[in-house]
TORDRENSE-695381 format. One record per residue (C-alpha): residue in three letters; x, y, z; residue number from 1. Coordinates in nm, 4 decimals, always signed. Example, Ala and Ser with C-alpha at 12.3 -4.5 7.8 and 13.67 -1.06 7.14 Angstrom:
<recs>
 rest        x        y        z  nr
  Ala  +1.2300  -0.4500  +0.7800   1
  Ser  +1.3670  -0.1060  +0.7140   2
</recs>
This chain:
<recs>
 rest        x        y        z  nr
  Met +13.6317  -7.3742 +15.1279   1
  Leu +13.4909  -7.1965 +15.4340   2
  Ala +13.8080  -6.9901 +15.4524   3
  Ser +13.8341  -6.9073 +15.0681   4
  Glu +13.4583  -6.8344 +15.0381   5
  Gly +13.4703  -6.5935 +15.3360   6
  Val +13.7231  -6.3461 +15.4686   7
  Lys +14.0846  -6.4682 +15.5351   8
  Leu +14.2405  -6.2737 +15.8039   9
  Glu +14.6054  -6.2137 +15.7029  10
  Asn +14.7091  -5.9533 +15.9643  11
  Tyr +14.5434  -6.1281 +16.2554  12
  Tyr +14.7191  -6.1637 +16.5977  13
  Val +14.6805  -6.3853 +16.8923  14
  Gln +14.8955  -6.4556 +17.1976  15
  Pro +15.2011  -6.6936 +17.2061  16
  Ile +15.0402  -6.9449 +17.4145  17
  Cys +14.7016  -7.0989 +17.5253  18
  Thr +14.5678  -6.9271 +17.8431  19
  Pro +14.6467  -6.5741 +17.7403  20
  Thr +14.4795  -6.6030 +17.4103  21
  Arg +14.1652  -6.7629 +17.5513  22
  Ser +14.1377  -6.5150 +17.8309  23
  Gln +14.1634  -6.2308 +17.5878  24
  Leu +13.9035  -6.3838 +17.3538  25
  Leu +13.6507  -6.4208 +17.6321  26
  Ser +13.7338  -6.0972 +17.8229  27
  Gly +13.8267  -5.8442 +17.5461  28
  Arg +14.1025  -5.7375 +17.7886  29
  Tyr +14.4815  -5.7427 +17.7352  30
  Gln +14.6812  -5.9794 +17.9816  31
  Ile +14.8186  -5.6850 +18.1610  32
  His +14.4646  -5.6044 +18.2769  33
  Thr +14.3706  -5.9575 +18.3818  34
  Gly +14.6923  -6.0487 +18.5781  35
  Leu +14.7533  -6.3321 +18.3416  36
  Gln +15.0720  -6.1762 +18.1892  37
  His +15.2947  -6.4742 +18.2661  38
  Gly +15.2814  -6.8304 +18.1229  39
  Ile +14.9697  -7.0414 +18.1254  40
  Ile +14.7481  -7.1599 +18.4010  41
  Trp +14.8744  -7.5017 +18.5093  42
  Ala +14.6226  -7.7694 +18.6386  43
  Asp +14.7542  -7.7267 +18.9957  44
  Gln +14.7516  -7.3510 +19.0130  45
  Pro +14.4869  -7.1634 +19.2064  46
  Asn +14.4397  -6.9126 +18.9319  47
  Gly +14.1761  -6.7955 +18.6877  48
  Leu +14.0277  -6.5188 +18.4764  49
  Pro +13.9171  -6.2490 +18.7371  50
  Leu +13.5506  -6.2951 +18.8395  51
  Asp +13.4835  -5.9282 +18.8241  52
  Met +13.5465  -5.9475 +18.4462  53
  Pro +13.2354  -6.0354 +18.2436  54
  Thr +13.2938  -6.2857 +17.9476  55
  Ile +13.1389  -6.2453 +17.6138  56
  Ala +12.9029  -6.5400 +17.7105  57
  Asp +12.7879  -6.3247 +18.0060  58
  Lys +12.7056  -6.0298 +17.7822  59
  Leu +12.5434  -6.2254 +17.5141  60
  Arg +12.3218  -6.4091 +17.7636  61
  Glu +12.2005  -6.0550 +17.8662  62
  Gln +12.1103  -6.0147 +17.5094  63
  Gly +11.8935  -6.3143 +17.5122  64
  Tyr +12.1237  -6.5683 +17.3684  65
  Ser +12.1478  -6.9445 +17.4486  66
  Thr +12.5130  -6.9715 +17.5359  67
  His +12.7125  -7.3001 +17.5051  68
  Met +13.0774  -7.4130 +17.5193  69
  Val +13.2326  -7.7313 +17.3937  70
  Gly +13.6027  -7.8205 +17.4281  71
  Lys +13.9026  -7.6831 +17.6040  72
  Trp +13.8473  -7.4162 +17.8881  73
  His +14.2050  -7.3492 +18.0322  74
  Ile +14.1298  -7.0198 +18.2130  75
  Gly +14.1096  -7.1543 +18.5714  76
  Phe +13.8833  -7.3841 +18.7709  77
  Tyr +14.0242  -7.4076 +19.1152  78
  Lys +13.6961  -7.2843 +19.2625  79
  Glu +13.3445  -7.3560 +19.1265  80
  Ala +13.2981  -6.9850 +19.0488  81
  Tyr +13.5554  -7.0073 +18.7636  82
  Met +13.3841  -7.2971 +18.5843  83
  Pro +13.2262  -7.2217 +18.2453  84
  Thr +12.8621  -7.2589 +18.3558  85
  Lys +12.9506  -6.9939 +18.6182  86
  Arg +13.1063  -6.7620 +18.3573  87
  Gly +12.8069  -6.7148 +18.1288  88
  Phe +12.7663  -7.0473 +17.9621  89
  Asp +12.4217  -7.2287 +17.9848  90
  Thr +12.5925  -7.5619 +17.9114  91
  Tyr +12.9433  -7.6878 +17.8930  92
  Phe +13.1043  -8.0129 +17.7767  93
  Gly +13.4799  -8.0515 +17.7489  94
  Tyr +13.7996  -8.0478 +17.9600  95
  Leu +13.9467  -7.7894 +18.2079  96
  Thr +14.3269  -7.8175 +18.1794  97
  Gly +14.5651  -7.7345 +17.8995  98
  Ser +14.6207  -8.0639 +17.7299  99
  Glu +14.5395  -8.4254 +17.7797 100
  Asp +14.5184  -8.7692 +17.6162 101
  Tyr +14.2710  -8.7543 +17.3148 102
  Tyr +14.1187  -9.0888 +17.3770 103
  Lys +14.1644  -9.1579 +17.7596 104
  His +14.0912  -8.7955 +17.8491 105
  Thr +14.3569  -8.8074 +18.1251 106
  Arg +14.6203  -8.5620 +18.2310 107
  Cys +14.9319  -8.6110 +18.4519 108
  Glu +15.1172  -8.3122 +18.6133 109
  Lys +15.4055  -8.2620 +18.8572 110
  Leu +15.3462  -7.9988 +19.1231 111
  Phe +15.7164  -7.8954 +19.0655 112
  Pro +15.9554  -7.9957 +18.7882 113
  Thr +16.1795  -8.1573 +19.0491 114
  Asp +15.9029  -8.3648 +19.2064 115
  Ser +15.8985  -8.7405 +19.1427 116
  Lys +15.5161  -8.7617 +19.2313 117
  Gln +15.2724  -8.6832 +18.9635 118
  Phe +14.9026  -8.5847 +19.0087 119
  Cys +14.7077  -8.7874 +18.7373 120
  Gly +14.3284  -8.7727 +18.6690 121
  Met +14.0504  -8.7764 +18.4210 122
  Asp +13.9611  -8.4384 +18.2722 123
  Leu +13.6089  -8.4459 +18.1076 124
  Arg +13.2942  -8.2636 +18.2240 125
  Asp +12.9315  -8.2457 +18.1319 126
  Asn +12.8363  -7.9050 +18.2878 127
  Met +12.9557  -7.9394 +18.6617 128
  Asn +12.9464  -8.3192 +18.6437 129
  Thr +13.2271  -8.5422 +18.5797 130
  Phe +13.1934  -8.7482 +18.2612 131
  Asn +13.3659  -9.1074 +18.2287 132
  Asp +13.3936  -9.1639 +17.8539 133
  Thr +13.4193  -9.5383 +17.8762 134
  Lys +13.4207  -9.5638 +17.4913 135
  Arg +13.7379  -9.3559 +17.4782 136
  Gln +13.6172  -9.1558 +17.1795 137
  Tyr +13.8689  -8.9276 +17.0044 138
  Ser +13.8028  -8.5860 +17.1251 139
  Thr +13.7624  -8.4139 +16.7949 140
  His +13.4712  -8.6611 +16.7143 141
  Leu +13.3352  -8.6426 +17.0745 142
  Phe +13.3235  -8.2642 +17.0730 143
  Thr +13.1702  -8.2494 +16.7250 144
  Lys +12.8864  -8.4773 +16.8291 145
  Glu +12.8214  -8.2632 +17.1238 146
  Ala +12.8093  -7.9485 +16.9107 147
  Glu +12.5878  -8.1136 +16.6594 148
  Asn +12.3502  -8.2123 +16.9537 149
  Ile +12.3391  -7.8507 +17.0762 150
  Ile +12.2474  -7.7289 +16.7260 151
  Ala +11.9783  -8.0068 +16.6803 152
  Lys +11.8165  -7.9191 +17.0194 153
  His +11.8418  -7.5481 +16.9994 154
  Asp +11.5250  -7.3521 +17.0707 155
  Gln +11.5110  -7.1456 +16.7526 156
  Ser +11.3117  -6.8612 +16.9320 157
  Lys +11.6391  -6.7513 +17.0815 158
  Pro +11.9730  -6.6611 +16.9212 159
  Leu +12.2550  -6.9070 +16.9685 160
  Phe +12.6192  -6.8508 +17.0744 161
  Met +12.8451  -7.1521 +17.0683 162
  Tyr +13.2156  -7.1617 +17.1607 163
  Leu +13.3606  -7.4649 +17.0168 164
  Ala +13.7314  -7.4999 +17.1267 165
  Tyr +13.8705  -7.8043 +16.9809 166
  Gln +14.1705  -7.9963 +17.1567 167
  Ala +14.3341  -8.0345 +16.8112 168
  Val +14.6004  -7.9769 +16.7052 169
  His +14.7613  -7.9493 +17.0574 170
  Ser +15.0036  -8.2128 +17.1702 171
  Pro +15.0014  -8.5048 +17.2322 172
  Leu +15.0023  -8.5888 +16.8665 173
  Gln +14.7201  -8.8477 +16.8209 174
  Val +14.4537  -8.9211 +16.5568 175
  Pro +14.2909  -9.2207 +16.4141 176
  Ser +14.4986  -9.3987 +16.1664 177
  Ala +14.2509  -9.3387 +15.8771 178
  Tyr +14.3378  -8.9741 +15.8751 179
  Ile +14.7127  -9.0518 +15.8517 180
  Asp +14.6892  -9.2708 +15.5519 181
  Lys +14.6834  -9.0135 +15.2850 182
  Tyr +14.9971  -8.8392 +15.4436 183
  Arg +15.2211  -9.1473 +15.4361 184
  Trp +15.4407  -8.9534 +15.1854 185
  Ile +15.5405  -8.7076 +15.4610 186
  Lys +15.8507  -8.8747 +15.6226 187
  Asp +15.8657  -8.6770 +15.9479 188
  Arg +15.6270  -8.8805 +16.1695 189
  Asn +15.5327  -8.5672 +16.3981 190
  Arg +15.4416  -8.3719 +16.0861 191
  Gln +15.2535  -8.6665 +15.9374 192
  Thr +15.0340  -8.7045 +16.2403 193
  Tyr +14.9825  -8.3447 +16.2676 194
  Ala +14.8517  -8.3286 +15.9130 195
  Gly +14.6074  -8.6026 +15.9986 196
  Met +14.4879  -8.4074 +16.2943 197
  Val +14.4386  -8.1065 +16.0921 198
  Ser +14.2371  -8.3135 +15.8374 199
  Cys +14.0124  -8.4617 +16.1186 200
  Met +13.9563  -8.1121 +16.2554 201
  Asp +13.8747  -7.9669 +15.9030 202
  Glu +13.6170  -8.2649 +15.8512 203
  Ala +13.4631  -8.1848 +16.2016 204
  Ile +13.4181  -7.8202 +16.1100 205
  Gly +13.2452  -7.9152 +15.7920 206
  Asn +13.0068  -8.1431 +15.9865 207
  Val +12.9194  -7.8602 +16.2303 208
  Thr +12.8616  -7.6273 +15.9459 209
  Asn +12.6426  -7.8826 +15.7712 210
  Ala +12.4398  -7.9259 +16.0959 211
  Leu +12.3788  -7.5455 +16.1025 212
  Arg +12.2457  -7.5766 +15.7446 213
  Asp +12.0374  -7.8799 +15.8090 214
  Tyr +11.8655  -7.6998 +16.1085 215
  Lys +11.8108  -7.3866 +15.9152 216
  Leu +12.0433  -7.1772 +16.1157 217
  Trp +12.3300  -7.1124 +15.8689 218
  Asp +12.1724  -6.7983 +15.6878 219
  Asn +12.1928  -6.5867 +16.0070 220
  Thr +12.5227  -6.7346 +16.1492 221
  Val +12.8614  -6.5827 +16.1634 222
  Leu +13.1372  -6.8529 +16.1954 223
  Ile +13.4789  -6.7385 +16.3173 224
  Phe +13.7803  -6.9589 +16.3103 225
  Ser +14.0883  -6.8829 +16.5174 226
  Thr +14.4122  -7.0476 +16.6151 227
  Asp +14.5255  -6.9767 +16.9858 228
  Asn +14.8990  -6.9385 +16.9116 229
  Gly +15.1693  -7.0030 +16.6655 230
  Gly +15.2599  -7.3451 +16.5546 231
  Gln +15.4816  -7.5665 +16.7916 232
  Val +15.7702  -7.6859 +16.5706 233
  Leu +15.8595  -7.9509 +16.8339 234
  Ser +15.5260  -8.1021 +16.7891 235
  Gly +15.4464  -8.1006 +16.4207 236
  Gly +15.3559  -7.7448 +16.3649 237
  Asn +15.5423  -7.5020 +16.1472 238
  Asn +15.5449  -7.1216 +16.0838 239
  Trp +15.7885  -7.0811 +15.7952 240
  Pro +15.8858  -6.8430 +15.6702 241
  Leu +15.8065  -6.6529 +15.9902 242
  Arg +16.0509  -6.6467 +16.2731 243
  Gly +16.0045  -6.8181 +16.5984 244
  Trp +15.7199  -7.0459 +16.7224 245
  Lys +15.4769  -7.1033 +17.0058 246
  Gly +15.5797  -6.9358 +17.3086 247
  Ser +15.7780  -6.6552 +17.1445 248
  Leu +15.6979  -6.2908 +17.0606 249
  Trp +15.8276  -6.3247 +16.7129 250
  Glu +15.5645  -6.3374 +16.4313 251
  Gly +15.5760  -6.7190 +16.4352 252
  Gly +15.4424  -6.7145 +16.7821 253
  Val +15.1813  -6.4423 +16.7525 254
  Arg +15.0607  -6.4257 +16.3968 255
  Gly +14.7327  -6.6148 +16.4013 256
  Val +14.5386  -6.8288 +16.1469 257
  Gly +14.1920  -6.6869 +16.1212 258
  Phe +13.8913  -6.6473 +15.8940 259
  Val +13.5310  -6.5446 +15.8961 260
  Asn +13.2527  -6.7027 +15.6946 261
  Ser +12.8822  -6.5878 +15.6931 262
  Pro +12.5916  -6.5157 +15.4578 263
  Leu +12.5936  -6.1746 +15.6346 264
  Leu +12.9182  -6.0610 +15.5038 265
  Lys +12.8962  -5.7805 +15.2506 266
  Phe +13.2145  -5.8701 +15.0726 267
  Lys +13.3159  -6.2428 +15.0434 268
  Asn +13.6099  -6.4336 +14.8820 269
  Val +13.8438  -6.1605 +15.0040 270
  Ile +14.1720  -6.1483 +15.1877 271
  Asn +14.1821  -5.8919 +15.4671 272
  His +14.5136  -5.7234 +15.5581 273
  Glu +14.3842  -5.4908 +15.8273 274
  Leu +14.5131  -5.5222 +16.1910 275
  Ile +14.2971  -5.7385 +16.4019 276
  His +14.3697  -5.8940 +16.7413 277
  Val +14.1869  -6.1752 +16.9280 278
  Ser +14.0647  -5.9358 +17.1880 279
  Asp +13.8520  -5.7677 +16.9057 280
  Trp +13.6017  -6.0683 +16.9036 281
  Phe +13.4296  -5.9645 +17.2228 282
  Pro +13.3132  -5.6187 +17.1063 283
  Thr +13.2727  -5.7420 +16.7523 284
  Leu +13.0246  -6.0114 +16.8484 285
  Tyr +12.8590  -5.8055 +17.1086 286
  Gly +12.8015  -5.5386 +16.8631 287
  Leu +12.6552  -5.7785 +16.6088 288
  Ala +12.4169  -5.8951 +16.8900 289
  Gly +12.2935  -5.5502 +16.9417 290
  Gly +12.4671  -5.4747 +17.2586 291
  Ser +12.6071  -5.1284 +17.3484 292
  Leu +12.9805  -5.1137 +17.4432 293
  Glu +12.9006  -4.7999 +17.6325 294
  Gly +13.0333  -4.8497 +17.9904 295
  Leu +13.2337  -5.1533 +17.9154 296
  Thr +13.6168  -5.1327 +17.9747 297
  Leu +13.7788  -5.3289 +17.6840 298
  Asp +14.1020  -5.3423 +17.4965 299
  Gly +13.9408  -5.4809 +17.1896 300
  Tyr +13.7476  -5.3040 +16.9001 301
  Asn +13.4402  -5.3782 +16.7015 302
  Gln +13.5818  -5.4855 +16.3716 303
  Trp +13.2741  -5.5992 +16.1896 304
  Gly +13.2921  -5.3014 +15.9452 305
  Thr +13.6588  -5.3878 +15.8775 306
  Ile +13.5706  -5.7657 +15.8305 307
  Ser +13.2453  -5.7322 +15.6317 308
  Asn +13.2658  -5.4040 +15.4614 309
  Gln +13.6477  -5.3780 +15.3872 310
  Glu +13.6780  -5.0641 +15.6027 311
  Lys +13.9984  -4.9607 +15.7616 312
  Ser +14.0746  -5.1239 +16.0929 313
  Cys +13.9737  -4.9331 +16.4118 314
  Arg +14.2988  -5.0618 +16.5458 315
  Lys +14.6475  -4.8837 +16.5192 316
  Glu +14.8217  -5.0675 +16.8023 317
  Ile +14.8482  -5.4085 +16.9642 318
  Leu +15.0222  -5.4768 +17.2915 319
  His +15.1520  -5.8236 +17.2483 320
  Asn +15.2478  -5.8430 +17.6175 321
  Ile +15.4421  -5.7007 +17.9119 322
  Asp +15.5712  -5.9873 +18.1299 323
  Thr +15.7548  -5.8537 +18.4302 324
  Leu +15.7862  -6.2231 +18.5761 325
  Thr +16.0187  -6.3401 +18.3042 326
  Thr +16.3767  -6.3248 +18.4134 327
  Lys +16.5107  -5.9756 +18.2857 328
  His +16.7388  -5.9891 +17.9901 329
  Gly +17.0336  -5.7603 +17.9618 330
  Arg +17.0539  -5.4087 +18.0777 331
  Pro +16.8202  -5.1139 +18.0146 332
  Ala +16.9082  -4.9694 +17.6784 333
  Phe +16.7567  -4.6250 +17.7399 334
  Ser +16.6877  -4.4115 +18.0571 335
  Asn +16.3736  -4.2465 +18.1564 336
  Thr +16.1526  -4.4781 +17.9599 337
  Phe +16.0494  -4.8408 +17.9624 338
  Asp +16.3009  -5.0919 +18.0731 339
  Thr +16.4178  -5.2857 +17.7720 340
  Ser +16.5324  -5.5785 +17.9891 341
  Ile +16.1752  -5.6694 +18.0495 342
  Arg +16.0020  -5.9112 +17.8120 343
  Ser +15.7557  -5.7289 +17.6023 344
  Ala +15.6284  -5.6547 +17.2522 345
  Ile +15.4115  -5.3810 +17.0950 346
  Arg +15.2845  -5.3109 +16.7456 347
  Ile +15.2125  -4.9560 +16.6229 348
  Glu +15.0823  -4.9455 +16.2733 349
  Asn +15.3555  -5.1296 +16.0606 350
  Trp +15.6199  -5.1077 +16.3379 351
  Lys +15.6899  -5.3804 +16.5857 352
  Leu +15.9192  -5.3476 +16.8930 353
  Ile +16.0386  -5.6442 +17.0962 354
  Thr +16.2281  -5.6031 +17.4303 355
  Gly +16.3849  -5.8394 +17.6806 356
  Asn +16.3897  -6.2114 +17.5970 357
  Pro +16.1462  -6.2840 +17.3051 358
  Gly +16.1834  -6.6693 +17.3133 359
  Pro +16.2693  -6.9064 +17.0443 360
  Ser +16.4296  -6.7028 +16.7684 361
  Lys +16.4908  -6.9371 +16.4811 362
  Trp +16.3397  -6.9603 +16.1275 363
  Val +16.2586  -7.3332 +16.0861 364
  Pro +16.1685  -7.4693 +15.7501 365
  Pro +15.9127  -7.7417 +15.7290 366
  Pro +16.0449  -8.0996 +15.7780 367
  Asp +16.1368  -8.2790 +15.4662 368
  Ser +16.1544  -7.9378 +15.2906 369
  Ser +16.4260  -7.8452 +15.0378 370
  Lys +16.4263  -7.5091 +15.1943 371
  Ser +16.7122  -7.4373 +15.4310 372
  Cys +16.7430  -7.1736 +15.7017 373
  Pro +16.9944  -6.9142 +15.5888 374
  Tyr +17.1027  -6.8516 +15.9557 375
  Lys +17.2716  -7.1695 +16.0921 376
  Lys +17.3516  -7.0216 +16.4209 377
  Lys +17.1209  -6.9467 +16.7054 378
  Ile +17.0423  -6.5748 +16.7122 379
  Gly +16.8876  -6.3247 +16.9536 380
  Pro +16.8972  -6.3615 +17.3231 381
  Gln +17.0452  -6.7001 +17.3201 382
  Ile +17.3930  -6.5868 +17.2423 383
  Thr +17.3800  -6.2161 +17.3128 384
  Lys +17.2652  -5.9677 +17.5688 385
  Lys +17.0954  -5.7613 +17.2911 386
  Asn +16.7310  -5.6813 +17.4160 387
  Val +16.5903  -5.4443 +17.1647 388
  Trp +16.4596  -5.5188 +16.8181 389
  Leu +16.2634  -5.2925 +16.5773 390
  Phe +16.0942  -5.4357 +16.2558 391
  Asp +15.8787  -5.2833 +15.9774 392
  Ile +15.6473  -5.5686 +15.9619 393
  Ala +15.4775  -5.4658 +15.6510 394
  Ala +15.8051  -5.4782 +15.4579 395
  Asp +15.9702  -5.7445 +15.6698 396
  Pro +15.7266  -5.9932 +15.8061 397
  Glu +15.9971  -6.2437 +15.8496 398
  Glu +16.1721  -6.0180 +16.0957 399
  Arg +16.5210  -6.0443 +15.9351 400
  Asn +16.6107  -5.6777 +15.9212 401
  Asp +16.6480  -5.5211 +16.2686 402
  Leu +16.5979  -5.1428 +16.2386 403
  Ser +16.6571  -5.0395 +16.6044 404
  Asp +16.9967  -4.8828 +16.5498 405
  Glu +16.8831  -4.6866 +16.2467 406
  Asn +16.5653  -4.5536 +16.4118 407
  Pro +16.6382  -4.4659 +16.7676 408
  Glu +16.3520  -4.2153 +16.7738 409
  Met +16.0819  -4.4747 +16.6874 410
  Val +16.2347  -4.7060 +16.9443 411
  Arg +16.1933  -4.4293 +17.1984 412
  Val +15.8367  -4.3568 +17.0935 413
  Met +15.7454  -4.7269 +17.1275 414
  Leu +15.9147  -4.7611 +17.4673 415
  Asp +15.7329  -4.4538 +17.5829 416
  Arg +15.4019  -4.6157 +17.4683 417
  Leu +15.5024  -4.9387 +17.6492 418
  Leu +15.5576  -4.7247 +17.9717 419
  Val +15.2097  -4.5907 +17.9396 420
  Tyr +15.0456  -4.9405 +17.9045 421
  Asn +15.2597  -5.0706 +18.1958 422
  Ser +15.1289  -4.7882 +18.4180 423
  Thr +14.7774  -4.9420 +18.3698 424
  Ala +14.8826  -5.2968 +18.4475 425
  Val +14.7667  -5.5064 +18.7407 426
  Glu +15.0049  -5.7258 +18.9342 427
  Pro +15.0688  -6.0489 +18.7605 428
  Arg +14.9324  -6.3566 +18.9279 429
  Tyr +15.1355  -6.6851 +18.8881 430
  Pro +15.0830  -6.8799 +19.2252 431
  Pro +15.2615  -7.1907 +19.3039 432
  Gly +15.0908  -7.5268 +19.2574 433
  Asp +14.8652  -7.6483 +19.5260 434
  Pro +14.8921  -8.0072 +19.6431 435
  Leu +14.5266  -8.0076 +19.7361 436
  Cys +14.4492  -8.0226 +19.3693 437
  Asp +14.5211  -8.3862 +19.3590 438
  Pro +14.2540  -8.5718 +19.1555 439
  Asp +14.2823  -8.8683 +19.3903 440
  Leu +14.1168  -8.6653 +19.6524 441
  Tyr +13.8027  -8.6122 +19.4371 442
  Gly +13.7282  -8.9383 +19.2685 443
  Gly +14.0099  -8.9376 +19.0164 444
  Phe +13.8984  -8.6255 +18.8315 445
  Trp +14.0568  -8.2829 +18.7814 446
  Gly +13.8241  -8.0132 +18.8971 447
  Pro +13.7413  -7.7384 +19.1543 448
  Trp +13.9180  -7.8345 +19.4554 449
  Ile +13.9119  -7.5372 +19.7204 450
  Glu +13.5482  -7.5946 +19.8335 451
  Lys +13.5719  -7.9654 +19.7779 452
  Tyr +13.8664  -8.0151 +19.9957 453
  Met +13.6967  -7.8311 +20.2733 454
  Leu +13.3968  -8.0562 +20.2350 455
  Val +13.6142  -8.3712 +20.2313 456
  Lys +13.7920  -8.2585 +20.5336 457
  Met +13.4644  -8.1892 +20.7197 458
  Glu +13.3148  -8.5287 +20.6322 459
  Asn +13.6380  -8.6922 +20.7479 460
</recs>
């Protein structure tokens, strides 16, 4: 109901994986400008969103907002300065890493894939303090309860910003059995559990919305729902009929599920087809809060007029990414422009260009579906050295008709644009894992380790 009664975003884009999307949401900057172009931040990596970049929470707090975060962080925590309550949030309750057990709130990780030793620890925080959930509450319920408490206790003389980042529907696939019962007709076990996880999250968002209404906050609230990447077909997700899945630069990896609901919307019950990107939430929210974008260096745009008033999008381009650390694929197809062997993708109006290795390239129908993929063989970089694809996404959202050979001039225009973007990029940061992260050194919990290790060393 929230989606259908609000504004559905049908031309909305995120990043192919967790950390990049969350970093762009909070900073309003492309990955090439944060150094987080490659992969995610693993629990053992000394890495994070640069400290010289203010988050949307920082800026909203300057505007007088109470700022709260609940749920998944995943943009770095190796030093205390990278923790949520040091990045603009008044309070934080959640977990710091990329995934964990939904009940035990534990995570295990190998420093290197070839290692036999795993680092294992609890990962749940109440502000800077570790939190031992002895009741082993399912995280969707736990985080919803915390969000409801924040709403109930909120000082209504101040505006409220809450970033609620549910663990669902990330793997591992876990949910109380009551939510699976109505999906017993789904034969595929992963898909069945995934559906239950979605239902539980849907119920949770409804409960949070009801809390906002109960405490008389809803009439001045803007609720934004966003995924952080395409569905993972190996863990119950599906993107049919789009091509690819989580981790890829195909539409199945970057086309996001998103909507906005608010009494403040001028037009409701609409489907919005304007181009919007996850980096746009920073300037959009800051603008709604009365903040001035003057002097801020951002890659996002204030899209409130597009969302609420059905105006044309401020955005004509999206840089999906330029990842120079991924192994180059094939040879450069052109000279004196961007190197097509580098993994990248860019959107300019309806045109989308992909270079290098785009990642998983199949069209995967839903499990138990009567639909079949018309392309039985693996395609794209898995079997060829081809490294340039051009699509008209408006006419071909499934990316079945590569137009690169027919439109070399447009390919060149887009490659030149990638070259311009790449000239502004900072060096990617993807440091090796640090064995000092070991939770056993710090009471069995994942958390900041640089300062703590020095303290432990001094005490010993």
